[in-house]
Structures are given as structure tokens and as C-alpha cells.
N, C-alpha and C positions, 0 to 999 in steps of 0.2 A: 674900834678905836684902840690904838696900841697903848700899853702902860706908860705912864709918865715917870716915871722913875723905875655805967652800962645803961640801959634805956633811960632817956631823960627827956621830958618835954622841955624844949628850949625856952618856951615862954616862962618857965620857972627858974631858969638858970641865969646867973649874972656873969658878964664877961670879966675875965681876970685882968686887973689893971696893968700887969706887967707886959701884956701883949700890946705893944705900941711901937712896932718896928716898921719896916719898909712897907709903904702903901703903894698900890697901883689903882688906876682909875679907868673904868670902862663904861660903855653904854651899849646895851643890847635890848632890842625890842621895846625901846622907849624907857628903859630902866637904867638909872645911873647906879653903878656899883663901886664901892670902895673896898678893895680887898687888901687886908693886912696880912703880911707874912710874919709869922712868929719866929724871929731869929734868936730869941732869948733862951729857947729850949732846944734840945737836941732831937729834932723831929725829922732831920735828914731830907729825903726827897719830898716829903709832904709839905715842906715850906716853899716849894717851887710852884709858880703858876705856869703850867705846861702849855705849850702851843696847841697841843691836841685839844685841850679843854677850851681854849679860846675859839678854835675853829668849830667845835661842837656848838658853842653858844651862837656863833655866827650862822651856823647851819639852821638852828632853830629860828633865828631871826629871818633868814632868807625864806624859809618854808612857812613863816607866819604861824607857827605851831600854837595850839591852845591846849594846855594840859588840864583844863578844868575838870575836876572830878576823877582824875587819874591817880592811882596809887603807884608811886615810883620809889625805887631804891637805887642809890648811887653807890658803886663800889670804888674804893680808893679815892674818897672825896678830896683829900688834901686840904686846899684852902677853902673848898666848898663852893667855888664860883659856879660850877655847872648846876649843882643841886639847888643853890640859892635862886638862880634864874628860873629853874623849874617851879619852885614855890611861887615866885612872883607871876608865873604864867598860869597859875591856878591849881597846881598839883598838891597832893599830900605826899611829902618826901621824907624818906629815911636816908640820912647821909651817914655813911660808914667809913671807917678807917681803923687803923691800929690805935690803941689807947693813947699814945703820946700826941697824936694829932687832933684829938677831939676838942681840946680847949680852943685851938685855933679856929676850928669849924664853928663852934658855938659863938665865939667872938664875932666872926664875920656874919653869922646869921643875925645876931643882935644889932649889928651895925647896919645891915642892909634890908632886913625884913621888918616891915611895920608891925608894932605890937599886936594889932588886930589879926594878923595873918600867922603869927608864930605858932599857933596851935596846930598848924598843918606841918610842922617840922619836928623831926626827931633826930637825935645824934646818937649813934650806937657803935660800939666796938664790934668789928667783924674780922676774924682771921679766916681766910679762904681755906676751904677743905677741912676746917676744924669745928666751927660753931655755927655754920649756916643753918643748921637744923633748929636753932632757936628763933628763926625768922619765919614769916609766912612763905608759902610756896606758890603764890598766885598773883604776883605783882603785874600790873598792867604794862609797866615799862621798867627796864633795867638800864642804867647808864654807866658808862665807864670811859674815862679819857686817859690815854697813855698808861693803861694798866697791863698792857701786853708788852712787857719789857724784860722778863727774866724766865729763861727756859725752866728753871727749877720750880717755878710757881704755876706753870701752865696747867698741869693736871689738877691741882687744887682749884684754880680759877674755873676750869670747866665743870668740876664737881659742884662748885658754888652756883654757877650759872644754871646748871641743870636743875638743881634743887629749887632755886628761887623762881623759876619760870614754869609756866604751863603752856598749853597749846595756843592760848590767846595772847601771850606776852610778846612784846616787842623789845628787842635788845639793841641799843645803839652803842657801838664801840668806836671811839675815835682813836686811831693808832698811828703813831710814828713808825714807818715801816723800816725798822732797823734790822737789816738782814743778819748782822753778826749776833743779834740777840734773839733771833728766831721768830720775829714778828710775822714774817712772810709765811713761814712754815705753820705757825699757829693758825693763821687765817685761811691758808690754802689747803691744809690737810688735817689739822687737829680739830678745829671747830666744826668743819663740815661733817664730821662723823656723827655729830649730835644735832646740828642746827643747819637750816637753810640760811645761806648768807649771800648778801649782795652789797656791792659798793654803791652807796647813794650819793657820795660826794667825794671829790678829790681835790687836794691842794698840792698840785704837782711841784710847785716851787719849793715846798717844805716837806715833800714826801710824806704827806699825811692823808690817810684814807678814813672815811667814816663808813662803817659797815652796819647794816641792819640785819639782825638775825631773828629767826623764828624757830621754835623747837620742832624737830622732826617727830612724827608719831613713832611709838614703840615698834620695833621690828616684830613682825608676826611669826 
């Protein structure tokens, strides 16, 4: 459905009352979501509900995924829509972004995740290439939607993906294939240096690809 218009357990946090801006409504996998974009604070790109995130949610719906028992981390969570759906589908999810975006994520979790499930959610600040070492390095699944958008951040992103994953991890990256921003180069030449990569879904009309990555074994 198209829209109509540091470590903390989210169960213990309260949404900030000033976050009451533009709302969008979705339904994925039988779950109704109300996603609020915080336009009262300067959080920039994190206040946008990106198409790539919507398509990743649709992909999970199409594949009838069940994340029960999975330990997941989402990079660049933004509004939190993808990570929130993963919680509702059974996962224990850590949603990450830069500090200014965290209150927006917490608000949307409090709005969409029933209290009995909120113990499975965490919201944490994560700056790629800088502080990933404070996180575990054995996530079952790593999620990212439209996080491949800036050439200057690609090395740091790969460092972070490398650290957070092990040989059993699955990484799903939903990317708008913006050639001028180097997304094609990232997926065709940079990521394959460290990860096996395949396109598992394409939205040709919107030029969005969903990639599934697995970590390559260390070179002998």
C-alpha cells in the first residue's frame, strides 16, 4: 500500500510528544503500520521514507519470511519501518542510525510494536567505520535500505558489514541504483571483494535492486 499523505531498551523509553508530524500508513504481512516522520528536528535524510525500504518490506511479504528467533541489526534505520516489520515478524532487532534520528525510531516503535514485544527491540547510535566494534559480530541478518548512496561512505559501510557479520550471516541491501552516486560500482565491484552477492528481487520501474550477500571465507 502506498503512503497516504546509546543502547536503550525501547520498552523503557517514552515517545517524545513533539514528534507528531507527517504520517504515512502501510500494511505488510498483515500488519498495519503508522510511520511518523519527524519534521520538527533537523534529521535530514533520516526523515524520508525511502522507496527502497518499502520494496524491502514488500519483498519480505512476497517471500512470506518468518524471522522468529533471528538476531537482526538494521543499518541506517531512518524512520524504522523495515526494522519494525522485522520485529513484528518475530526477530530480535537492533535499529541503528546517527544520534539525531534515534527519537524518531523510538517513537515509531512505540506506535507500532505492542508492549509485549518491545523487549525484542533496541535502538542504538552507530557511525559506520567508527564504532561498530561496540556491537556483536554474529548477527543472523543485517538489513539496509537505500544506505548505498554516497561514495565517501562506502569504505566505512563495508568495514561495518564485515565486522557485524560472520559466515552464517545473511545481508539484505535494498538499493536505488543511482549510477552518479556509485551504487552500481559498490554492488558490482566493491562489495564482491568481501561478499558473495546476488540480486534476489528487482523493481525495474523504480531501478531498485534487492541484494542478498554472504561473507566470503578469508583468503588462504
